[in-house]
C-alpha positions in Angstrom: 0.0 0.0 0.0 2.9 2.3 0.7 4.3 1.8 -2.8 0.9 2.5 -4.4 0.6 5.7 -2.3 4.2 6.8 -3.3 3.4 6.2 -7.0 0.2 8.3 -6.7 2.2 11.1 -5.1 4.6 11.0 -8.1 1.6 11.4 -10.5 1.1 7.8 -11.5 -2.5 6.6 -11.9 -2.3 2.9 -12.5 -4.9 0.8 -14.3 -5.5 0.1 -18.0 -5.9 2.8 -20.6 -9.5 3.1 -22.0 -10.0 1.2 -25.2 -11.8 4.1 -26.9 -11.2 7.8 -26.7 -13.6 10.6 -27.7 -12.5 10.5 -31.4 -13.1 6.7 -31.7 -16.5 7.0 -29.9 -17.6 9.8 -32.2 -16.5 7.8 -35.3 -18.2 4.6 -34.2 -21.3 6.5 -33.3 -21.5 8.1 -36.7 -21.0 4.8 -38.4 -23.6 3.0 -36.3 -26.2 5.7 -37.0 -25.9 4.7 -40.7 -28.0 1.5 -40.5 -26.3 0.3 -43.8 -22.9 -0.2 -42.1 -22.4 -3.6 -40.5 -21.1 -3.7 -36.9 -18.0 -5.7 -38.1 -17.1 -2.7 -40.3 -17.5 -0.3 -37.4 -15.3 -2.5 -35.2 -12.6 -2.7 -37.9 -12.7 1.1 -38.4 -12.0 1.9 -34.7 -9.9 -1.3 -34.1 -11.9 -2.6 -31.1 -14.1 -5.7 -30.6 -17.8 -5.9 -30.9 -18.2 -6.1 -27.1 -16.2 -2.9 -26.6 -18.3 -1.0 -29.1 -21.5 -2.0 -27.2 -19.8 -1.1 -23.9 -19.4 2.5 -25.0 -22.4 2.9 -27.4 -26.0 1.8 -27.5 -27.2 -0.3 -30.5 -28.6 2.9 -32.1 -25.2 4.6 -31.9 -25.9 7.0 -29.0 -23.3 7.1 -26.2 -23.9 5.2 -23.0 -23.6 6.8 -19.6 -20.9 5.4 -17.4 -22.2 2.4 -15.5 -25.2 1.9 -17.7 -25.9 -1.6 -19.0 
């Protein structure tokens, strides 16, 4: 615990980087709103998995709120 506290004091956060940033979320949302684009193409465009897309966006392409299922 002391080591974690020392790292935080040095400005280290820890944990994994988010899979999608704002740009990727915006691009995926735009592609998903076009109902002609298959989800596999959306996943390839932003280089994430199908599950990750749906973790960040609802099936209609609108962003999810944090903690929303």
